[in-house]
C-alpha positions as CSV (number, residue, x, y, z in Angstrom):
1,X,14.9,15.8,5.3
2,X,12.1,18.4,4.8
3,X,11.9,17.7,1.1
4,X,11.6,14.0,1.8
5,X,8.8,14.6,4.3
6,X,7.0,16.9,1.8
7,X,7.0,14.1,-0.8
8,X,4.7,12.1,1.5
9,X,2.6,15.0,2.8
10,X,1.4,18.5,2.2
11,X,3.6,21.6,2.7
12,X,1.6,22.7,5.6
13,X,1.7,19.4,7.4
14,X,5.4,19.1,6.7
15,X,6.0,22.6,8.1
16,X,4.1,21.7,11.3
17,X,6.1,18.5,11.8
18,X,9.5,20.0,10.9
19,X,8.9,22.9,13.3
20,X,8.3,20.4,16.1
21,X,11.3,18.2,15.2
22,X,13.7,21.1,14.8
23,X,12.3,23.3,17.5
24,X,12.2,26.2,15.1
25,X,9.3,27.8,13.3
26,X,9.1,26.8,9.6
27,X,6.4,28.0,7.2
28,X,4.7,26.1,4.4
29,X,6.3,28.6,1.9
30,X,9.7,27.8,3.3
31,X,9.1,24.1,2.7
32,X,8.1,24.9,-0.9
33,X,11.4,26.8,-1.4
34,X,13.4,24.0,0.0
35,X,11.7,21.4,-2.2
36,X,12.3,23.7,-5.2
37,X,16.0,23.9,-4.4
38,X,16.3,20.1,-4.0
39,X,14.5,19.6,-7.3
40,X,16.9,22.0,-9.1
41,X,19.9,20.1,-7.7
42,X,18.4,16.8,-8.9
43,X,17.8,18.2,-12.4
44,X,21.3,19.6,-12.5
45,X,22.8,16.2,-11.5
46,X,20.7,14.4,-14.1
47,X,21.6,16.9,-16.8
48,X,25.3,16.4,-16.0
49,X,25.0,12.6,-16.2
50,X,23.2,12.8,-19.5
51,X,26.2,14.2,-21.3
52,X,28.8,12.0,-19.7
53,X,30.4,9.0,-21.4
54,X,28.0,6.1,-20.8
55,X,29.3,3.5,-18.2
56,X,28.5,-0.1,-18.9
57,X,27.1,-2.0,-16.0
58,X,28.8,-5.1,-14.7
59,X,26.2,-6.7,-12.5
60,X,25.5,-10.2,-14.0
61,X,22.0,-11.5,-14.6
62,X,20.5,-14.2,-16.7
63,X,17.0,-12.9,-16.1
64,X,16.3,-9.3,-15.2
65,X,13.1,-8.6,-13.2
66,X,11.4,-5.2,-13.8
67,X,8.4,-3.6,-12.2
68,X,6.7,-0.3,-12.8
69,X,3.7,1.5,-11.3
70,X,2.3,5.0,-10.7
71,X,1.6,6.9,-7.5
72,X,-0.6,10.0,-7.4
73,X,0.5,13.0,-5.3
74,X,-1.4,16.2,-4.5
75,X,-0.1,19.5,-5.9
76,X,-0.3,22.9,-4.4
77,X,-0.8,26.2,-6.3
78,X,-0.9,24.3,-9.6
79,X,-3.5,24.1,-12.4
80,X,-3.8,20.3,-11.8
81,X,-4.9,19.1,-8.4
82,X,-2.7,16.0,-8.6
83,X,0.0,14.4,-10.7
84,X,1.2,10.8,-11.2
85,X,4.8,9.9,-10.2
86,X,6.2,7.0,-12.3
87,X,8.1,4.4,-10.2
88,X,10.2,1.5,-11.5
89,X,12.4,-1.2,-9.9
90,X,15.0,-3.6,-11.3
91,X,16.4,-6.7,-9.5
92,X,18.0,-10.0,-10.4
93,X,16.1,-12.3,-8.1
94,X,15.0,-12.8,-4.5
95,X,16.8,-14.2,-1.4
96,X,15.4,-15.5,1.8
97,X,15.9,-13.3,4.9
98,X,17.0,-15.6,7.8
99,X,14.6,-18.6,8.5
100,X,11.5,-16.5,8.1
101,X,9.2,-16.6,5.0
102,X,10.4,-13.2,4.0
103,X,12.5,-12.3,1.0
104,X,14.4,-9.3,-0.3
105,X,15.3,-8.4,-3.9
106,X,18.9,-9.0,-5.0
107,X,20.9,-6.3,-6.8
108,X,17.9,-3.9,-6.7
109,X,17.9,-0.4,-8.1
110,X,14.9,1.9,-8.2
111,X,13.9,5.2,-9.8
112,X,10.9,7.6,-9.8
113,X,10.2,10.5,-12.0
114,X,7.5,13.2,-12.3
115,X,6.5,14.8,-15.6
116,X,8.3,12.6,-18.0
117,X,6.6,11.6,-21.2
118,X,6.3,7.9,-22.1
119,X,9.3,7.9,-24.4
120,X,11.5,9.9,-22.0
121,X,10.5,7.5,-19.2
122,X,11.5,4.5,-21.3
123,X,14.8,6.1,-22.2
124,X,15.5,6.9,-18.6
125,X,14.9,3.3,-17.5
126,X,17.2,2.0,-20.3
127,X,20.0,4.3,-19.2
128,X,19.9,3.4,-15.5
129,X,19.6,-0.3,-16.3
130,X,22.5,-0.1,-18.8
131,X,24.7,1.6,-16.2
132,X,24.1,-1.1,-13.5
133,X,23.5,-4.4,-15.2
134,X,25.5,-6.3,-17.9
135,X,22.6,-6.2,-20.3
136,X,24.5,-7.9,-23.1
137,X,24.4,-11.2,-21.3
138,X,20.8,-10.9,-20.0
139,X,18.6,-13.6,-21.6
140,X,15.2,-12.3,-20.7
141,X,13.4,-9.4,-18.9
142,X,10.3,-10.2,-16.9
143,X,8.2,-7.1,-16.6
144,X,5.6,-6.9,-13.8
145,X,2.8,-4.4,-13.3
146,X,-0.9,-3.7,-13.2
147,X,-1.4,-4.1,-17.0
148,X,-1.8,-0.4,-17.8
149,X,-0.5,0.5,-21.3
150,X,2.3,2.8,-20.1
151,X,3.4,0.3,-17.5
152,X,3.6,-2.5,-20.1
153,X,5.7,-0.3,-22.4
154,X,8.1,1.1,-19.7
155,X,10.8,-1.4,-20.5
156,X,10.5,-1.5,-24.3
157,X,13.8,0.3,-24.8
158,X,15.9,-2.2,-22.9
159,X,16.5,-4.2,-26.1
160,X,15.7,-7.5,-24.4
161,X,13.2,-10.2,-24.9
162,X,10.2,-9.2,-22.7
163,X,7.8,-11.4,-20.8
164,X,4.9,-9.3,-19.3
165,X,3.5,-10.5,-16.0
166,X,0.5,-9.2,-14.1
167,X,1.4,-8.7,-10.4
168,X,-0.2,-10.9,-7.8
169,X,-2.4,-8.1,-6.3
170,X,-4.1,-7.4,-9.7
171,X,-4.4,-11.1,-10.5
172,X,-6.4,-11.6,-7.3
173,X,-8.4,-8.4,-7.9
174,X,-9.3,-9.5,-11.4
175,X,-10.5,-12.9,-10.1
176,X,-12.6,-11.3,-7.5
177,X,-14.2,-8.9,-9.9
178,X,-14.9,-11.6,-12.5
179,X,-15.7,-14.6,-10.5
180,X,-16.2,-13.5,-6.8
181,X,-20.0,-14.1,-6.9
182,X,-19.6,-17.5,-8.6
183,X,-16.5,-19.3,-7.2
184,X,-14.5,-19.7,-4.0
185,X,-11.7,-17.2,-4.7
186,X,-9.6,-18.4,-1.8
187,X,-9.4,-21.9,-3.2
188,X,-8.8,-20.5,-6.7
189,X,-5.8,-18.5,-5.5
190,X,-4.2,-21.5,-3.8
191,X,-4.4,-23.6,-7.0
192,X,-3.3,-20.8,-9.3
193,X,-0.2,-19.8,-7.3
194,X,0.8,-23.4,-6.6
195,X,0.1,-25.2,-9.9
196,X,-0.3,-22.4,-12.5
197,X,-3.2,-21.2,-14.6
198,X,-3.9,-24.6,-16.2
199,X,-5.1,-25.8,-12.8
200,X,-8.0,-23.4,-12.7
201,X,-8.6,-22.8,-16.4
202,X,-11.4,-25.4,-16.7
203,X,-13.1,-24.1,-13.6
204,X,-13.1,-20.5,-15.0
205,X,-14.4,-21.6,-18.4
206,X,-17.3,-23.6,-16.8
207,X,-18.2,-20.6,-14.7
208,X,-18.3,-18.4,-17.9
209,X,-20.2,-21.0,-20.0
210,X,-22.9,-22.8,-18.1
211,X,-23.3,-26.6,-18.3
212,X,-26.3,-26.3,-20.6
213,X,-24.1,-24.5,-23.2
214,X,-26.1,-21.2,-23.0
215,X,-24.1,-18.0,-23.3
């Protein structure tokens, strides 16, 4: 529990909160030692799994959806002030929750890693996807993200046909940055997400190139 809290806060804040919850005095250094022990156990588990006979996944999927992003965390007593944690998620689709306009991901698995190189990160994602999904029968992988180079290459080792897709947040952000002072972004969003890019392509081109043809 303490290691989980420390992943979202500083050691000192975690120590104060844990002392209150457990009614026992806990120092920031104690939190650090606990996090180190948890990290060592995770590394040992992953090392053990690395040398085991690979288990082929059985979860069926025609299209496998993949997303990747980075989250910066603050470090203590390290040369660098912060580090980026790589996060990834796989799922086979979305299903409605009750009668509300809310959805949840089907057959979802997630992973996060700190300190892995780009190639190690790609290998890691390939292994966890292989253990869970029946990749031999997956027709296409749709990879979503913010467009960063390492995000786009995260799923290159899956051995599947890849379709890269910019996530909705960054699509809207790009529209605002490029056309916010020229066009009604709210109306653009409605047309884009309802009818596709072709519905707004002409409008964007006309905003880029004035009617008089001047550049």
